[in-house]
VEXDREN-915829 format. One record per residue (C-alpha): residue in three letters; x, y, z. Coordinates in nm, 4 decimals, decimal comma, padded with zeros to 6 digits. Layout:
BEGIN
  res         X         Y         Z
  ALA         X         Y         Z
...
This chain:
BEGIN
  res         X         Y         Z
  MET   00,0344  -00,0038   00,0390
  ALA   00,1185   00,3229  -00,0797
  SER   00,1653   00,6231   00,1346
  LEU   00,1515   00,9809   00,0842
  LEU   00,3327   01,2040   00,2269
  SER   00,1933   01,6231   00,2073
  VAL   00,3955   01,9225   00,2944
  ALA   00,2568   02,2523   00,4260
  ALA   00,3694   02,5395   00,2697
  PRO   00,5834   02,8496   00,4908
  VAL   00,3566   03,0943   00,5935
  VAL   00,5699   03,4137   00,6510
  PHE   00,4950   03,6974   00,8567
  ASN   00,6418   04,0243   00,8477
  VAL   00,6354   04,1778   01,1457
  ILE   00,7403   04,5957   01,1176
  HIS   00,8662   04,8100   01,4102
  GLY   00,8761   05,2206   01,4636
  LEU   00,7030   05,4797   01,4805
  GLU   00,5570   05,6463   01,2600
  PRO   00,6089   05,9518   01,0298
  ASP   00,6029   06,2946   01,2243
  VAL   00,6070   06,5774   00,9764
  GLN   00,7171   06,8748   01,1493
  SER   00,8085   07,1404   00,9252
  VAL   00,7432   07,2206   00,5296
  THR   00,9689   07,4375   00,3215
  PRO   00,8229   07,6431   00,0926
  ASN   00,4393   07,5548   00,2057
  PHE   00,3168   07,7310  -00,1695
  GLY   00,3913   07,7101  -00,5356
  THR   00,2539   07,7340  -00,8557
  GLU  -00,0129   07,5426  -01,0058
  ALA   00,2225   07,4118  -01,2500
  GLY   00,4567   07,2398  -01,0252
  GLY   00,7964   07,1367  -00,9690
  THR   00,8787   07,3556  -00,6845
  GLN   01,1498   07,1789  -00,4576
  VAL   00,9626   07,0688  -00,0933
  THR   01,2022   07,0473   00,1920
  ILE   00,9118   06,7682   00,4516
  ASN   01,1191   06,7904   00,8360
  GLY   01,0595   06,5787   01,0801
  GLN   01,0835   06,2562   01,2378
  ASN   01,0752   05,8991   01,1591
  LEU   01,0522   06,0176   00,7905
  ASP   01,3111   05,7254   00,6435
  GLY   01,1856   05,4750   00,3802
  ALA   00,8850   05,6841   00,2851
  THR   00,7160   05,4936   00,0377
  SER   00,4856   05,7774  -00,0921
  VAL   00,4550   06,1553  -00,0595
  THR   00,1197   06,2888  -00,1847
  PHE  -00,0696   06,6331  -00,2216
  GLY  -00,4026   06,6915  -00,2615
  GLY  -00,3951   06,2926  -00,3680
  VAL  -00,1269   06,2945  -00,6331
  ALA   00,1976   06,2160  -00,6263
  ALA   00,4800   06,3760  -00,5541
  ASN   00,8556   06,2848  -00,6934
  ILE   01,0800   06,1731  -00,4431
  THR   01,4449   06,3138  -00,4467
  ALA   01,6258   06,2432  -00,1281
  ASN   01,5381   06,0566   00,1874
  SER   01,6471   06,0336   00,5552
  SER   01,4976   06,0054   00,8725
  THR   01,4705   06,3206   00,9163
  GLN   01,4096   06,5195   00,6015
  ILE   01,2342   06,3897   00,3065
  THR   01,2625   06,6152  -00,0727
  VAL   01,0201   06,5981  -00,3367
  THR   00,9582   06,8370  -00,6660
  SER   00,6056   06,8838  -00,5893
  PRO   00,3234   06,7704  -00,8396
  ALA   00,1004   07,0238  -01,1262
  HIS  -00,1884   07,0704  -00,9370
  ALA  -00,5289   07,3301  -00,9666
  ALA  -00,5425   07,6625  -00,7747
  GLY  -00,5711   07,6149  -00,3421
  VAL  -00,4924   07,4455  -00,0581
  ALA  -00,3816   07,0410  -00,0950
  GLU  -00,2918   06,8226   00,2253
  ILE   00,0347   06,6830   00,2102
  ARG   00,0038   06,2922   00,3348
  VAL   00,3571   06,1843   00,3863
  THR   00,3188   05,7682   00,4110
  THR   00,6440   05,4975   00,5250
  ALA   00,5931   05,1167   00,6037
  ARG   00,4991   05,2275   00,9750
  GLY   00,1750   05,4625   00,8835
  THR   00,0619   05,7787   00,7751
  ASN   00,1379   06,1941   00,8618
  VAL  -00,1849   06,4044   00,7565
  GLY  -00,2162   06,7670   00,8452
  ASN   00,0482   06,9909   00,6743
  GLN  -00,0586   07,1840   00,4403
  PHE   00,0620   07,3723   00,0603
  THR  -00,0513   07,6102  -00,1149
  TYR  -00,1308   07,6671  -00,4931
  GLY  -00,1600   07,9194  -00,7389
  ALA   00,0303   08,1880  -00,9684
  ALA  -00,0121   08,4468  -00,7270
  SER   00,1834   08,2347  -00,4600
  VAL   00,3921   08,4526  -00,2290
  VAL   00,6971   08,4038   00,0313
  ARG   00,5468   08,3018   00,3395
  PRO   00,8513   08,2151   00,6116
  ASN   00,8078   07,9712   00,9128
  VAL   00,6354   08,1817   01,1736
  ALA   00,7365   08,0019   01,4615
  GLN   01,1296   08,0942   01,3656
  ASP   01,0339   08,4838   01,3284
  ALA   01,1741   08,6715   01,6483
  GLU   00,8680   08,9441   01,5955
  VAL   00,5763   08,6977   01,6219
  ALA   00,8154   08,5176   01,9290
  GLY   00,9159   08,8231   02,1604
  LEU   00,4997   08,9310   02,0583
  VAL   00,4017   08,6146   02,2103
  ALA   00,5855   08,5819   02,4849
  ALA   00,4959   09,0178   02,5350
  GLN   00,1373   08,9684   02,5927
  ALA   00,1430   08,6392   02,8127
  SER   00,4541   08,7647   03,0559
  ALA   00,2177   09,0984   03,0598
  ALA  -00,0316   08,9173   03,1868
  GLN   00,2176   08,7888   03,4314
  ARG   00,3411   09,1683   03,5405
  PHE  -00,0797   09,2468   03,6019
  THR  -00,0213   09,0001   03,9097
  THR   00,2877   09,1098   04,0154
  ALA   00,1932   09,4849   04,0385
  GLN  -00,1482   09,3873   04,2237
  VAL  -00,0274   09,1478   04,4664
  THR   00,2295   09,3767   04,5696
  ASN  -00,0080   09,6381   04,6172
  PHE  -00,2611   09,4223   04,8110
  THR   00,0172   09,2758   05,0454
  GLN   00,0963   09,6244   05,1574
  ARG  -00,1545   09,7223   05,2589
  LEU  -00,2110   09,3218   05,4015
  GLU   00,1064   09,4376   05,5570
  SER  -00,0257   09,7858   05,7240
  LEU  -00,3103   09,5697   05,9267
  HIS  -00,0274   09,3748   06,1059
  GLY  -00,0272   09,3458   06,4863
  SER  -00,3414   09,4604   06,6281
  GLY  -00,5227   09,5524   06,2934
  TRP  -00,6249   09,9349   06,2617
  GLY  -00,5608   09,9725   05,9234
  ARG  -00,5497   10,3902   05,8705
  SER  -00,7355   10,4939   05,5602
  SER  -00,4112   10,6435   05,3255
  PHE  -00,4323   10,8021   04,9423
  GLY  -00,1157   10,7209   04,7284
  LEU   00,0834   10,6284   05,0866
  SER  -00,1734   10,6889   05,3300
  LEU  -00,4654   10,9803   05,4653
  ALA  -00,4591   11,1736   05,7864
  THR  -00,7155   11,2494   05,9242
  ASP  -00,8190   11,5949   06,1391
  ASP  -00,7184   11,3543   06,5039
  THR  -00,3989   11,2367   06,3530
  ARG  -00,3352   11,5409   06,1414
  LYS  -00,3008   11,6676   06,5138
  MET  -00,0649   11,4570   06,6721
  ALA   00,1943   11,4843   06,2770
  ARG   00,2723   11,7558   06,4217
  SER   00,2888   11,8028   06,7820
  GLY   00,6005   11,4879   06,7550
  ASN   00,2978   11,2450   06,9262
  GLY   00,0665   10,9281   06,9669
  ASN   00,0875   10,6142   06,7081
  GLY  -00,1120   10,8198   06,3889
  VAL   00,0302   10,9383   06,0877
  ALA   00,3247   11,0192   06,2431
  ASP   00,3836   10,7256   06,3722
  GLN   00,3459   10,5161   06,0432
  VAL   00,6556   10,3752   05,8015
  ILE   00,6087   10,3834   05,4525
  SER   00,4442   10,0745   05,4084
  GLY   00,1984   10,1845   05,5958
  ASN   00,2682   10,0623   05,9141
  PRO   00,1801   10,2321   06,1870
  LEU   00,4440   10,2292   06,4975
  ARG   00,3853   09,9109   06,7073
  ASN   00,2758   09,9755   07,0969
  GLY   00,5895   09,9765   07,2947
  MET   00,7935   10,1766   07,0059
  ARG   00,8498   10,5276   07,0645
  THR   01,0320   10,7969   06,8404
  VAL   01,3537   10,8490   06,8350
  GLY   01,6745   11,0391   06,6842
  LEU   01,8097   11,4399   06,7410
  LYS   01,6325   11,6864   06,9037
  ALA   01,2639   11,4761   06,9377
  GLN   01,1752   11,5766   07,2789
  ARG   01,2266   11,9724   07,1347
  VAL   01,0173   11,8610   06,8391
  ALA   00,6956   11,7327   07,1100
  GLN   00,7886   12,0896   07,3225
  ALA   00,6953   12,3205   07,0243
  GLN   00,3192   12,2290   07,0229
  PRO   00,2750   12,0284   07,3139
  ALA  -00,0461   11,7600   07,2496
  PRO  -00,3456   11,8232   07,3654
  ALA  -00,4548   11,5515   07,6311
  ASN  -00,7065   11,3530   07,3988
  ASP  -00,3753   11,3434   07,2307
  LEU  -00,1863   11,1152   07,3968
  PRO  -00,0196   10,8265   07,2632
  ASP  -00,1179   10,4985   07,3414
  LEU   00,0370   10,3321   07,6545
  PRO   00,1667   09,9667   07,6344
  GLY  -00,1520   09,7740   07,6943
  ALA  -00,3596   10,0419   07,6372
  SER  -00,6738   10,0125   07,4498
  THR  -00,8743   10,2908   07,2199
  GLU  -01,0747   10,0715   07,0381
  GLU  -01,3876   10,2552   07,0743
  ALA  -01,2676   10,5835   06,9116
  ARG  -01,1294   10,3474   06,6074
  SER  -01,3817   10,3504   06,3022
  PRO  -01,3068   09,9745   06,1904
  TRP  -01,3367   10,0970   05,8382
  ALA  -01,0868   10,1510   05,6443
  PHE  -00,9790   10,3591   05,3120
  TRP  -00,6975   10,3640   05,0580
  VAL  -00,5112   10,3316   04,7143
  ASN  -00,2180   10,2599   04,6560
  GLY   00,0008   10,2061   04,2910
  ALA   00,3564   10,1914   04,1624
  ILE   00,5737   10,1699   03,7976
  SER   00,6950   09,8863   03,6651
  TYR   01,0126   09,8526   03,3811
  GLY   01,2387   09,6545   03,3207
  ARG   01,3093   09,4375   02,9903
  GLU   01,3012   09,0575   02,9539
  ARG   01,3423   08,8190   02,6767
  SER   01,1625   08,4917   02,6363
  GLY   01,3711   08,2037   02,4855
  ASP   01,7085   08,2009   02,2501
  ALA   01,6033   08,3864   01,9731
  ASP   01,6598   08,7845   01,9628
  ASP   01,2766   08,8606   02,1069
  ARG   01,4007   09,1068   02,3567
  TYR   01,1094   09,2911   02,5053
  ARG   01,1109   09,6035   02,7334
  PHE   00,8075   09,6785   02,9337
  THR   00,6216   09,9342   03,1411
  THR   00,3900   09,8648   03,3961
  ASN   00,1747   10,0798   03,6270
  GLY  -00,0621   09,9473   03,8443
  ILE  -00,2818   10,0940   04,0933
  SER  -00,5221   09,9252   04,3732
  ALA  -00,7852   10,0574   04,5575
  GLY  -00,9605   09,9010   04,8483
  VAL  -01,1688   09,9193   05,1703
  ASP  -01,1276   09,7048   05,4597
  TYR  -01,3422   09,6065   05,7767
  ARG  -01,1483   09,5354   06,1323
  VAL  -01,3443   09,2116   06,2224
  ASN  -01,2315   09,1786   06,5829
  SER  -00,8386   09,1580   06,6895
  TRP  -00,7506   08,8938   06,5066
  ILE  -00,8806   08,9292   06,1474
  THR  -00,9681   09,2416   05,9370
  VAL  -01,1319   09,1631   05,5718
  GLY  -01,1645   09,3334   05,2827
  THR  -01,2202   09,4077   04,9182
  GLY  -01,0713   09,6200   04,6120
  LEU  -01,0267   09,6920   04,2571
  GLY  -00,7450   09,7120   04,0737
  ILE  -00,6000   09,9063   03,7530
  SER  -00,3165   09,7973   03,5090
  THR  -00,1576   09,9194   03,2046
  ASP   00,1249   09,7685   03,0229
  ARG   00,3234   09,8511   02,6878
  SER   00,5595   09,6356   02,5405
  ARG   00,7897   09,7126   02,2736
  VAL   01,0131   09,4064   02,0585
  GLY   01,3248   09,4355   01,8822
  ASN   01,3428   09,7684   01,7265
  LYS   01,1249   09,7759   01,3991
  GLY   00,8248   09,9197   01,5364
  THR   00,6697   09,5028   01,7535
  ARG   00,4694   09,6702   01,9979
  SER   00,1853   09,4784   02,2851
  ASP  -00,0812   09,7643   02,4104
  ALA  -00,2515   09,6199   02,7386
  ASP  -00,4328   09,6540   03,0234
  SER  -00,5852   09,4726   03,2978
  THR  -00,9400   09,5121   03,5243
  VAL  -00,9325   09,3042   03,8927
  ALA  -01,1663   09,2468   04,1773
  VAL  -00,9544   09,1246   04,5203
  ALA  -01,0449   09,0233   04,8437
  TYR  -00,8175   09,0088   05,1072
  ALA  -00,8250   08,8832   05,4506
  SER  -00,5176   08,9512   05,7230
  MET  -00,5384   08,6857   06,0139
  ARG  -00,3298   08,7486   06,3794
  PRO  -00,3401   08,4158   06,5471
  MET  -00,1759   08,5504   06,7974
  GLN   00,1316   08,8793   06,9257
  GLY   00,3861   08,9257   06,6187
  VAL   00,2623   08,6554   06,4113
  PHE   00,0408   08,6980   06,0303
  VAL  -00,1391   08,4944   05,8045
  ASP  -00,2314   08,7087   05,4984
  ALA  -00,4065   08,5707   05,1854
  LEU  -00,6016   08,7325   04,8890
  LEU  -00,8304   08,5505   04,5974
  GLY  -00,8413   08,8128   04,2490
  TYR  -00,9635   08,7273   03,9352
  GLY  -00,9921   08,9931   03,6243
  VAL  -01,0292   09,0926   03,2823
  LEU  -00,7668   09,2223   02,9469
  SER  -00,6915   09,3874   02,6479
  PHE  -00,4623   09,3366   02,4578
  ASP  -00,4047   09,5966   02,1119
  SER  -00,0821   09,4358   01,9536
  LYS   00,1481   09,5905   01,6224
  ARG   00,3552   09,3242   01,5103
  TYR   00,5877   09,4518   01,2224
  ILE   00,6324   09,1652   00,8882
  THR   00,9651   09,0684   00,8532
  ALA   00,9057   08,9385   00,4937
  THR   00,7930   09,2434   00,3425
  GLY   00,8227   09,5651   00,5821
  ASP   00,4528   09,5750   00,6702
  MET   00,3033   09,6161   00,9959
  ALA  -00,0066   09,3779   01,0972
  THR  -00,2788   09,4872   01,3769
  GLY  -00,4292   09,2883   01,6680
  SER  -00,6654   09,2767   01,9376
  ARG  -00,7013   08,9941   02,2161
  ASP  -00,9614   08,9767   02,5094
  GLY  -00,9112   08,7182   02,7939
  LYS  -00,9070   08,5999   03,1338
  GLN  -00,7239   08,5788   03,4786
  LEU  -00,6788   08,4724   03,8423
  PHE  -00,4761   08,4218   04,1056
  GLY  -00,3590   08,4047   04,4264
  SER  -00,1539   08,4166   04,7438
  ILE  -00,1404   08,3271   05,0793
  ALA   00,2151   08,4349   05,3328
  THR   00,3047   08,4294   05,6891
  GLY   00,5300   08,5479   05,9207
  LEU   00,6830   08,7337   06,2558
  GLU   00,6943   09,0523   06,3049
  PHE   00,9838   09,2100   06,6306
  TYR   00,9505   09,4936   06,7320
  ARG   01,2237   09,7243   06,9545
  THR   01,2424   10,1005   07,0731
  ASP   01,2233   10,2652   06,7287
  TRP   01,2885   10,0030   06,4277
  MET   01,0770   09,6488   06,3667
  TRP   01,2153   09,3367   06,0856
  SER   00,9936   09,0867   06,0137
  PRO   01,0732   08,7800   05,8045
  TYR   00,7885   08,6239   05,5782
  ALA   00,7400   08,3402   05,3280
  ARG   00,4507   08,3714   05,0252
  LEU   00,3158   08,1327   04,8054
  GLU   00,1629   08,3192   04,4753
  PHE  -00,0467   08,1546   04,2205
  SER  -00,1174   08,3694   03,8584
  GLN  -00,3521   08,0906   03,5355
  ALA  -00,3976   08,3792   03,2012
  LYS  -00,6232   08,2346   02,9843
  LEU  -00,5845   08,4666   02,6404
  ASP  -00,8520   08,4523   02,3708
  ALA  -00,8542   08,3756   01,9771
  TYR  -00,7326   08,6589   01,7439
  THR  -00,7226   08,7346   01,3640
  GLU  -00,4237   09,0215   01,2595
  ASN  -00,5584   09,2803   01,0064
  GLY  -00,2791   09,3196   00,7544
  PRO  -00,1760   09,2011   00,4311
  ALA  -00,3564   08,8688   00,3261
  ALA  -00,0795   08,6827   00,2545
  HIS   00,0492   08,7145   00,6058
  ALA  -00,1838   08,8349   00,8595
  LEU  -00,1910   08,5896   01,1395
  LYS  -00,4018   08,3768   01,3603
  TYR  -00,3554   08,3416   01,6842
  PHE  -00,5825   08,0259   01,8923
  ASP  -00,6516   08,0423   02,2676
  GLN  -00,3303   08,0473   02,4926
  THR  -00,2967   07,9828   02,8719
  ALA   00,0167   08,1062   03,0462
  ARG   00,0109   07,9322   03,4534
  SER   00,2645   08,0090   03,6792
  HIS   00,4221   07,9829   04,0511
  LYS   00,5966   08,1746   04,2983
  ALA   00,8083   08,1093   04,6461
  VAL   00,8844   08,4078   04,8480
  LEU   01,0950   08,4108   05,1341
  GLY   01,1661   08,7973   05,2490
  ALA   01,2232   08,9774   05,5597
  ARG   01,1763   09,4223   05,6110
  ALA   01,3071   09,6588   05,8345
  GLU   01,0922   09,9437   05,9048
  GLY   01,2878   10,2621   06,1263
  LYS   01,1821   10,6299   06,2035
  VAL   01,3618   10,9123   06,3590
  ALA   01,2798   11,2862   06,4236
  VAL   01,4411   11,5208   06,3732
  ARG   01,3505   11,8747   06,3766
  TRP   01,1494   11,9460   06,0587
  GLY   00,9723   11,5954   06,0756
  HIS   01,0381   11,2684   06,0767
  ILE   01,2719   11,0348   05,8746
  MET   01,1356   10,7306   05,8150
  PRO   01,3208   10,4876   05,6948
  GLN   01,2691   10,1027   05,4744
  VAL   01,4406   09,8590   05,3382
  ARG   01,3189   09,4816   05,1684
  VAL   01,5082   09,1873   05,0622
  GLU   01,3195   08,8692   04,8410
  TYR   01,4678   08,5960   04,7284
  ALA   01,1777   08,4318   04,4674
  ARG   01,2054   08,1327   04,2446
  SER   00,9180   08,0733   03,9932
  PHE   00,8170   07,8100   03,8319
  ASP   00,6379   07,8732   03,5006
  GLU   00,4426   07,5578   03,3196
  GLN   00,5401   07,5525   02,9311
  ASN   00,2421   07,6846   02,7637
  GLU   00,2324   07,6615   02,4110
  ALA   00,0375   07,9052   02,1453
  GLY  -00,0027   07,7933   01,8246
  LEU  -00,0502   07,9898   01,4799
  ALA  -00,2275   07,9650   01,1591
  TYR  -00,1816   08,2045   00,8213
  ALA  -00,5594   08,3657   00,8297
  ASP  -00,6295   08,2552   00,5387
  LEU  -00,5122   07,8471   00,6112
  ALA  -00,6546   07,8928   00,9554
  ALA  -00,9427   07,6763   00,8952
  GLN  -00,7293   07,3849   00,9269
  GLY  -00,6327   07,5275   01,3145
  PRO  -00,2651   07,5580   01,4229
  ALA   00,0462   07,5141   01,1281
  TYR   00,2714   07,5894   01,3861
  THR   00,3473   07,6046   01,7556
  LEU   00,5296   07,8422   01,9934
  ARG   00,6502   07,6733   02,2770
  GLY   00,7289   07,8209   02,5610
  ARG   01,0253   07,6627   02,8005
  ALA   00,9292   07,5230   03,1212
  MET   01,1330   07,7716   03,3890
  ASP   01,2350   07,7217   03,6849
  THR   01,4074   08,1115   03,7632
  GLY   01,5616   08,2171   04,0692
  ARG   01,4673   08,6186   04,1452
  TRP   01,6336   08,8400   04,4207
  THR   01,4720   09,1890   04,4177
  VAL   01,5677   09,4539   04,6831
  GLY   01,3959   09,7622   04,7926
  LEU   01,5182   10,0714   04,9326
  GLY   01,2268   10,3584   05,0438
  GLY   01,1819   10,6249   05,2910
  ARG   00,9266   10,9126   05,3642
  LEU   00,9619   11,2758   05,5018
  LEU   00,6963   11,3524   05,7301
  LEU   00,6578   11,7660   05,7921
  ARG   00,5296   11,9001   06,0751
  SER   00,2319   12,0518   05,8793
  GLY   00,1885   11,6749   05,8539
  VAL   00,2852   11,6729   05,4701
  GLU   00,4592   11,3763   05,3771
  LEU   00,6986   11,3702   05,0372
  GLY   00,7838   10,9016   05,0355
  VAL   00,9346   10,7125   04,7650
  GLU   01,0231   10,3416   04,7503
  TYR   01,2651   10,1956   04,4689
  THR   01,3040   09,8108   04,4196
  THR   01,5133   09,5778   04,1548
  ASN   01,5476   09,2482   04,1468
  ILE   01,7660   09,0497   03,8381
  ASP   01,7015   08,6685   03,7273
  GLN   01,9402   08,4057   03,6144
  SER   01,9228   08,5029   03,2773
  ASN   01,9723   08,8661   03,3615
  ALA   01,6284   09,0074   03,2643
  TYR   01,5952   09,3155   03,5337
  VAL   01,2857   09,4340   03,6667
  GLY   01,2468   09,7963   03,8491
  SER   00,9728   09,9140   04,0331
  LEU   00,9387   10,2481   04,1399
  ARG   00,6535   10,4472   04,3922
  LEU   00,5865   10,7911   04,4454
  GLY   00,3520   10,9275   04,7457
  LEU   00,2604   11,2677   04,8538
  ARG  -00,0221   11,3029   05,1423
  VAL  -00,1927   11,6311   05,2456
  PRO  -00,3821   11,5933   05,5770
  PHE  -00,7302   11,7553   05,5495
């Protein structure tokens, strides 16, 4: 009996390893309808490309590597064509090529210093708005430490009829006993200096204007309500990255509020803040003008003598007007966008008092988030850009110390102040999507990625007030800081107070 032996044919499996192609840029991204344009496609995992199509029409591949493909564009009708890059590992879609006899040069805007600087300036302006308002409200909160009596102040402070008498007499703990930040001289502190007694004897104070003694209470004679205004001008220069996209800025911030002393351990308040920012990018006319209006709630808590906990929370709206120099043509493009911001801080510290001065170490945590709405520029149709929604987040940890003193002289009082801070900023990576306006329907074609920053910054502030016997007061405070990237910011506060 014969036997039959059958052998099955072998089965072969082709296993392909690797990542799908990732196209990052197409240069140029335009050409004539007749085709023939040499196009360079850059990206990752591009080796082994089997086809590249423009609107479904195959292009001739002339060179191919893992990071670059060079092709010749095929003929195609006028309009926008989608580019598809196919390898054995997959297909990449989403990039575009514009056909048309009137095609113009459209550079990669993600590499344009004017664009990068403008985007960075708008995001940084929102953060500076936060800094301006946190600083203004923090100074108000500092004036509520101790017993929690924060006197009304406009500019730096406001003297009432009674406190004006005390200022002229050189006695009391009213306006004459306040230092530049608005802090009243605490119980137990006394004015010292040259011929201080002679000043006091020149116009003796009435009995009802005697200074508070340690442990004494005058709460019944004081109003728990107080009104205040504070403001500053900041200026400086920064840069957003490795490119030459430096920008200069000037930021103004004014805050006003009302607070209520609930009891000896807590004061609460609310206020409004208005800020403006003017940023200049490069020297060709690119600029950003911004405005901010915010509402803030705040509280100062004094759980025990010499200990404080301050907190604030703010929310506001942003408005930007921009003007951009178009590098390719020398024209200008303009635009406007809105936004919203949320910010807050919490601080705690100690205060130590001596007979003629006090000093206070403190720590503070801050956060901010700004959401900028999308907008489209007005300008030459081929070069106007659309900027998509953008979010910028930042966190900051601050360690600092401040000291305040008071010296009496023949013609009034001199009150010096010094402050030193070290702040560590943790800026999250943020992305700004852009596209040429006439192609924006396809979504962002370019992405500007702001680097996640972990930056240290030192701040030193010096200031003082001159309080004349008439009750008129002049104040000045200057702060400067510099970070690890050599960007600097300066802030100047000027105050004039006239009692009434």
